[in-house]
Every structure is written in structure tokens, then in C-alpha cells.
N, C-alpha and C positions, 0 to 999 in steps of 0.2 A: 716336882717342879723343875722345868727345864734349865739346863745351865746356860750361862752366858754365850757359850760357843754354840750351843744349839739353836739359842734365840737368833744369833747373828747369821748362823747358816740359813734358818727359816726366813729371815728377812731379805737376805740376799737372794734367795730363790724367788720371793715374791716379786722383788724389783725386776728380776730377769723376766719373769712371766708377764709383768705389766708392759715393759718394754717391748717383749715380743708380741703381745697383743696390739700395742699401739702401731707397730711396724705393720702387722697384718692388716689392721683397719685402714692405714694410710694406703697401702698397696691396693686394697679392694677400691678405696675411694678414687685413686687415680686410674683404676682400670675401668670405672663406671664411665658411661656415655655422658656427655656434657648435658643431654636433655634431662638426666635424672638428677642433676644437681639441684641444690635448693633454689627456689624461685622467690622473686619479690612478689609479695602477696598484694593482690588487688581485690577490694570488696566494694560492690556498688550497693549503697545502703538506701538511696533515694532516687526515684525517677518519677517526676511529678509534672503533671499538665496544669499550669497556672493561668486561668483566664485574666485578661487585662481590660482596658477600657474599649468599649465598642466590640469590634471583631478581634481585637488583639489578644495574643496569647504568648506564653513562654513556656519552655521546658526548663526544669531544674534538675541537675544531676549531681549528686554528692556521693563521697565514698572515702574509703581509707586504703593506704598503701604503706608497705614497709620500705619502700624505695627511698632513696635520700632526696632531700630538698632539691628543687630544680630539675629533678627527673621529668621527663616529658611523656605524658600518656596520650594515647590517641582515642577520642571519644566518637564512636559511630552511632548514629541513631538509625535503626532500620524500621521499615514498615512492610508488614507481611513478607518477610524475608528478603526484601531488597533494600540496598543502601540508600538512605535518604538525605544524610547530612554527616560530615566529617569535620572534626575540629581538634586542636591540639589543647591539652590541659595540664598545667603543671602541679607537681606535688609539693605541698607546703606543710611542714610539721606532722608529717604522716597522713595528711588528708588531701582531698581535692574537691573542687566544687566549681560548677559552671552553669551559667544560664545561656539558653538557646533562644534567641528572640530579643525583643518582642517582634512578632510577626503577624500578618493579617491573611496569610495564605490559609486556604481551607484544610482543616485536618479532617480527613476521612476516617469513619469509624473502622476499628480493627485492632490488630495487635502490633504495638510498637515495642522496640527493644533497644535499651542503652547498652552498648558493648564498650567496655574500657580495656584497652591492651597496651602493653609495654614492649617496645622492640629496641634493640641496642643501636640500629642505625639512625634513630631519631634523637640521640643524646649527644650533648656537647661533651668535648673531650675531658673537661674537668668533673664532669658527672660520671662519665665512664671510669674515671680513676677510682671512684668510691663503690663501683659495682663490680663484684668479681666476674671474671670472664666466663665463669661456668654457670652464671645466672641465665636460666632459660626464660623465653618469652612468657609473659603472664597475661592473664585476662580475668575479667569479672563482668557479669551482666545482670541486668534486671529488666523484666518485661512490664509493660503497662498496657492495659486494655481501655480503649476509648469506645463508648457506645456499647450496645448489646450485639450478639451474634446475629439477631435479626435485622438490626440497623445496618450492620456490615454487609449482609447478604443483599439486602434491597439496594444499598448505594452501590455495591459493586456491579449489580446487574444494570444499573442506571448508567454508570461510567462505561461499562462494556459496550452498551448500545451506542453511546456516544462515539467510542472508538470505531465501531462497526461502520458508522456513518462517515467518519473520517476516511476510513479505508476504502469505502465504496466510492467516495469522491476522488480519491487518489487513483482508484482504478479507472475511473472515467478519463482522468488526464493521461494515464498510461496508453489507454486505447486510442485516444484522439492523437496523442503524439505519434504512435506508431502509424496510424492511418494517414494522417496528413504528411507526416515526415517521409514515410515510405513513398507514398504517392508522388509527392512533390519532387522528391529525389529521382524517382524513375522518370518523371516527365523531364526533368533537366537532362538526364542521360539520353533520353530519346532525341531531344533537340540537338544535342551534341553529336550523337551518331548521325543523325539526318544531314547535318552540316558536313561532317567528314565524308559521307557517301556521296553527296552532291558537290563536294569540293568547293563550298562557299562558306561565307561567314555566318555565324549564328544569327537567326532572325531575332533582331533586337525586341520587336514587339511581342514575340512569343516568350522570350526570355523574361520580359518585364511582367508578363502574365504569370509565369512560374513563381517568380519572386513575390509578386503581389499575393499569390495564394498562400505562401508560407509566412509572410508578414501578417496576413489576415489571421492566421492561426495564432501567430505570437501575440497579437493584439487581443483577440477575442477569448482565447483559451488559456494561453501560457501566462500572460501578464494579468489578465483579469481573474480567471478562475483558479488556476493553479496557486498563485500567490495568496489568493484569498483562503484557499483550502489550508495552505501550509501555516499561514498567520493564525487561523482559527485554532488549529491544533497546538501550536506553540503557546498561544494564550491560554488555552485550557490546562495544558501541561504546567505552565508557570503559575496558574491560578491555585493549584493545590500543593501542599507541602511535599506530598509523594502520592503517586498513583497506585492503583492495583495492578497497572499494566506498564510498569517501567520498562520491561522488556520489550513492549510494543513501541514505546517511545523511541528506544535506541534503534529498533529495526526500521521505524519510519524515517528517522534522520539518515540512516544508510540509504533507504530508498530514494529520499529526495536528492541525495548526492548523485546517485545513479541517473534519476531522471534529468537532472541538470546537465550532466556530462552528455547524455544521450541527446538532449535538446541541442546542445552546442555542437555536438558531432553532426547532426543533421544540418544545422544552419551552415557550418563551414563547408560541409561536403556539397551542398546545393549551390552555394556561391562559387565554389572552386570549380564545379562541373561546368558552369555556364560562363566561366572566364571573367567573373566579375570580382571587385575588390571585396575581401571578406570583412564584414563589420566587426568592430572591436568587440561587441558583445558575444561573439562566437569564439573569442580566444580562450584556450584553456592549456594548462601546462603539462597535463598527464594524459594523453589521449587513450582510449580504449576502442577497440574494434566494435562495430555495431553488435555482433553475435554475442560478444561478452557482456555488454551492457544489458542486452535483452535477457540473457541467461541469468544474470545477477538479479535482475528484477523479478523474475519468476521465482527464483529460490527464495528471496527476501519475503515476497508475498505469502509463500506456503508457510513460512515461519511465523509471520505475523497472524495468520488464522489459527495456527496451532496454539499460539499464546493467548488468543481470545477464546478458545475453545469452540470455534466455528469450523464447519466443514469447509475445506479449502475451495475457493473459486478459481476456476482456471483462468489465468490472465493472458494465456497465449493469444498473440494477435491473430484476428481472423480476416480482416478486410483485405489486406494487402499481402502479408507474409504467407498465407494459405489460401490461394485462390480456389474458387469452385472448379471441379472437374467432372468429367463424364462418368466417373466411377460411381456417383451418387444417382445416376439415371436409372430408373427401373421402368421401362416402357414409357408411358406418358407421364409418369410421376417422377419428380425430382425431390429428394429428401436430403437436404444439406447436412453432412456431418461436421462440417466446419462452422458455418454461421448459424446453425439450428433454426432451420425453416423448411417448410415443404410447399410445393406448388405443383399444379398439373397443367400440361399444355393441352389444347383443344383436341388433339388427335394427330395422326400420322402425317398430316399435311403441314404441321409445325415442327420446329426444332428448337432445342436448347442450344444457346450460344454463349460463349464465355469472354467475349472481348468487353472491355470496359472503357467508358469514356468519361466517368467521374470517380472520385475516391470511393464513394459509398456503393457504386454499382456492384452487384454480386452475379447477375444472370440475366440474360436477355431470352425472350421467347419470340421467334419471328417465323414468317412463312417459309416453308422449304424452298418455295419458288418466289423470291422477292419480286414485287411489282416494280418495273423499271421507271414507272412514272412517280416522281417524288411526291407529287400531289396527292397520290393514292397510297403513299407509304404509310406503314403503321409501325409504331414502336412500342413494345411492351418490356419492361425491365422490373427486376426485383433489386431494390436499393436498401441500404441500411444507413440511418442518420442518427448521430449522437447529439444530444443536448444536455450536456453536464449541469447546466444552471436549473434545469427543472426540478421542482420539489414535490410534485404530485401529478397524478394523471391530468387533472384540470390544467395545471400549469404547462404540462407537456403539450397538451392540445393548443393552448393559446400560443405558445413559442413556435410550435410546428407551423401554425397558420402565418404567423409573422415571417418566418423563414421562407414560406412558399411565395409570399408577396415579394420578397426580395430576390427569389430564384428566378420567377417567371416574367419575362419582359412584357410589359403591357397587361399585367395582371388584372383579370376581371372575374370575380366570383359568379358562378352560374348556381352552384347548389352545394350545401355543406350539411353532413349529417354526423353526428356523435354515434359511434359504433359500440355495441355491446355484443361481441361475437361469442357464440358458444364455445367454451373451452373448459373442460372438466378439470384441467389442471391448475386453474386460478382459484383463489379462495372462495369466491362467490359463484363459480362456474361461468363467468363472463370475462371476456377480455376487452378492456376498452380500446378505442381507436377513433379514427377520424377519416371519413369518407367525403373528399372534395372533387368537385368538378368545376374547372376554370377555363377561361380563355387566355391565350398568350399570343401576342403578335410578334412575328419575325420578319423583318424587312416588309414585303408587301403582302405576306400571308398570315392567315389567322388560324391557330391550332387550337384544338380543344383537349384538354388534359384531364384524365381522371386519376387522382392520387388516393388509393385505398390503403390507408396506414394502420397497422395494428401496433400496440405499444407493448414494450416488454414489461415484465412484472416489476422492474425496478425503477419504472417511470423515468428512465434516462435515455431511451432509445426507441426509434421507430422503425419498423419493418414495412416497407412500401412496395406496393405494386403500382408502378407508373405505366399508365396507358395513354398513348398520344396518336392522334390522327388529325388530318385537316378538318376544319369545322364542318365543311360540307360532306366529308367522308366518314365522320365519327359514327354516325348511326348504323353504317354497314357493318361495324365491328363491335357494336354495343353489347351484343349477346355473348360474343367471346370474351369481352373484357369482364362482364358478370360472371361468366363461367370460371375464369382464371381467378378472380377475386374470391369466389365462393370456395375454391380448392386451397386457398392460402391458409397456412397455419404457422404460428411461431412455436417452436420446440424448445423453449427456455425453462421448462419445469425442472427444478433441482432433483426431483426424484427419478427423472428419466434416465435409465441406465441401459436401455437397449442399443444395439447396434443398428446402423442404417437399414441393413437388409433384414432386420426382425420386425417386431410388432409395428405396424404403420402408426404414425404419429409420435413415435418415441425417438428421441435424440440419442447421441451416444456420449460416452465419457461421463462427466459430472452433470450435464445437462445445462451448463450455464450458457448464456447467450454471448459471453465474451465481452459485453459491454453494457448492457442497460443497467 
């Protein structure tokens, strides 16, 4: 049996060992990083979809937490990995619970996730006093599936197609804005330079014509079509609780911002160039150069196609920013690497010419030796015209005819034929179009016009061969007109990857026609 002295010695040694162990533990604890310190626990125990009356529904989220009362938690509901809803939720007696809703927004089938997190920056000072500074951010989550995988796949594809349509409509606005803005701005600059060279004031009538063209675009495309497209997209976006393509929504908002700045920049520059007061609607606080806005629009469009899982369509402007040039001539054949069409001239007595007199004009074909008699003159041109509001080939034909009535003074129809031109790149091997012959009066003369129009595959654009001669002289060139129309092809097939100097009939790049 140990003596009292031995027992005291042993007890003293044990106490010393305990103190030493405690000191060691404390030193180790102090040496540990804050992230390894004990955390306030959060557990999400319930995440439920609760149907209500009619189309109404609610989400119920409940759980437990070791954090003190009045601690604030952040509840985030995600859909398919994208944040859909965020709300703060207090802790009471070691628990939390919150209803989201009621709402009548459409719930798309798929995976929803309730994520509850704690962060010190959200807490009131008196709450922070109860939480050790070493408490790391905590989180808990619980998933919920609505519908079946088949439901989700079908609905996702349906929504994707909706967004593809929206993006295609925005692309039409983009092309129209670039076409009319660029052409009108160049026309304004031309009149300005002409006045400077001739040392006279700007021609008021010519200036009025320039501004009328721009304001016509504003009324017909910008105010009517663009704002309708944007409103439809926003209405659809707000109709659902969260979309499969939230990233596309964000990119579209960025694109709208770019387009609106671009529109205002054109308007302001056009009015400034012709020395007219700039309307208030073209004011903006943070101007960007045209090339920056243009580059931004192209970059955003590529990201949108990526998010949609679509092959990118080239949004580069064709009509004005990239004019046709002789580099695409190959003998009597012209195959445009820019606007994606091909046409042949009748022979060596004819030449390709690149001057333009309208926004849509791409190319002219004229006799090498022009007839000096205006009465015997002939005009042959390839033009591109966009009709963003067309919803089908039939619709495009109707709108095209109406546009022609407004374009040609004294319009009188002679003949009209719906075209089904052979084209193996089209789904049914035929490309729709419209072949119209009409009479147009100008001053004391009457001209006969043949407008041979082929439709792009997206039913938003026409590619036209315009042939004009005096009524009495038209028959002289009728065979030439027919030969040129027969040679005319549209090269907008998405699968066309050949360069202009390779396989005949193939375009370059991604094969997009840049607008239809």
C-alpha cells in the first residue's frame, strides 16, 4: 500500500500532466485556422412544393440550426443550377421555416434545390456577440424534383426553341439597325462633304430625305418590331419561376443594352452630321464608339448560341460594313463571300459594278459600253431586303408584294409567279420565291421592272435580281434578264463550309446569310 507521501507525489504529477495537456490543446487550437473552428450547424429537413388554389403554389422550407435566436440565414432556391429566388430567414428556438409564395408563375419540371447558408456579414451586432468569431460560414441544402426526367427534357427543348426564335428576331433587329444606320449615316456624311466641296449650305431637301429614312426605320423596325420582340421575351421570362436558360436571359439583357446604345449613337451622329438639332431620344450618358458596340454585340451573340447549345450564327453585318468587291469575281461568275449569293453576267460585254444607290443594293451588272440614250438604258442589280415581321414563306411573299407596291411609283402588276427554284440545300430541295413583273411610271416615262426574288431559309429576307428597262425597250433585254435570273442562287446553307474559290455553289464561313 502506497504511503501518503507517495500518493501526494503521484497526484501532483497527474495534475501537472493535465495542465500540460490542456496547455498543449489550447496552443494547438489557437494555431488552427479559423475555417477549422466549430461551425453553427444548419440542416434542411423539408423542401416541399405545395399546390394552392387554381394555378397558385408555394414552397415550404424548414430545418434546424444550432445558431442563436435572431441569427439570420440566407435561403436560396436554385433551379437546374441557377439561382432563382433569395430570401432571408431568422432562427427561432433552434429552428427555421419559411414559405415562398403563393405564386402563379409556371414551375418548369426539373431539379430544384433549397440551400440555407449563414454568413457573419448578415448579422446584427447583438447576434454577433453570441457567435464566436471563429465560427465559419455554414450551409445546409435539400433537393426536390418536379416532374419526370422525360417531362424535363421535353419542356427544356420546347423552351429552347422559344429562345431560339427570340434570338433570331433580335438578330433581324441587329441586321436592320446596322444596315439602315450605316447607310443613313454615310448618306449624311456624303451630303456634308458635298456641301463643303461646293462651298455651299447643306441641301435642306436632301437632308430631310436622309432624316426621313432614319425615322422610318425608327417607326417601322425599332419602335414596332424591336420593342415587341423585347416585350415578348421579358413577358415569357417573367411567366416562369425560373428558366432553363437563365444565362441566356442575362446575355439578352446585355445585348438589349448594347443595341439601344448603338441605336442612339447612330441617331445622334446622323443629326449631328447634317447640323440639325439632336432629338432628346438620342441622348445617352455613356457613349461608346460604333466599333466597340458592334464588337460587343458579336461577342454576346456567340455566348447566347453556346448557352442554347446551338451552332453559332455569324452576326457580322454584311450589307454596308462589308461591301462586295471584285475579289469574288471568277470570269463571268460572281460568288459573294460576304452576302452569300452567286450570279453570272451574260458574257464579256457585261461587267460587275459595285456602286450602290439603295441600302440593300449589293451589286450591279451593266453593259461594258453603256448606252448614252437614257431611254435605252438598262439597270440590273442584286439587292437584299429584310422583312423581320415575316413569320413564314407565305407571309414573306405577301409582305414583299406590299413593299413593292410602296416602292415603285405608279405600280401596276403585269405578272406574278410563286417560285419553287431547285436548291438541294433546302429541306425539300426547293427554294421559295416570288417572280414579279410590273410597270412603274417616273415623270413622263414608263419603265418595266422584273423582280426575281429568292427567299432565305429563315423566311426573313429576300435576295432579289432587279431588272429595269423602258417599257418599249424591255423585250430587247428579256433574254438577258432570264439568263441572269436562272444563274442566281442563294448560298445560305448552314452546312456550306467551302471557300469562294472552291466548290461552285458553296459559301464560306458558317454559311449564314447574315440576316434571314
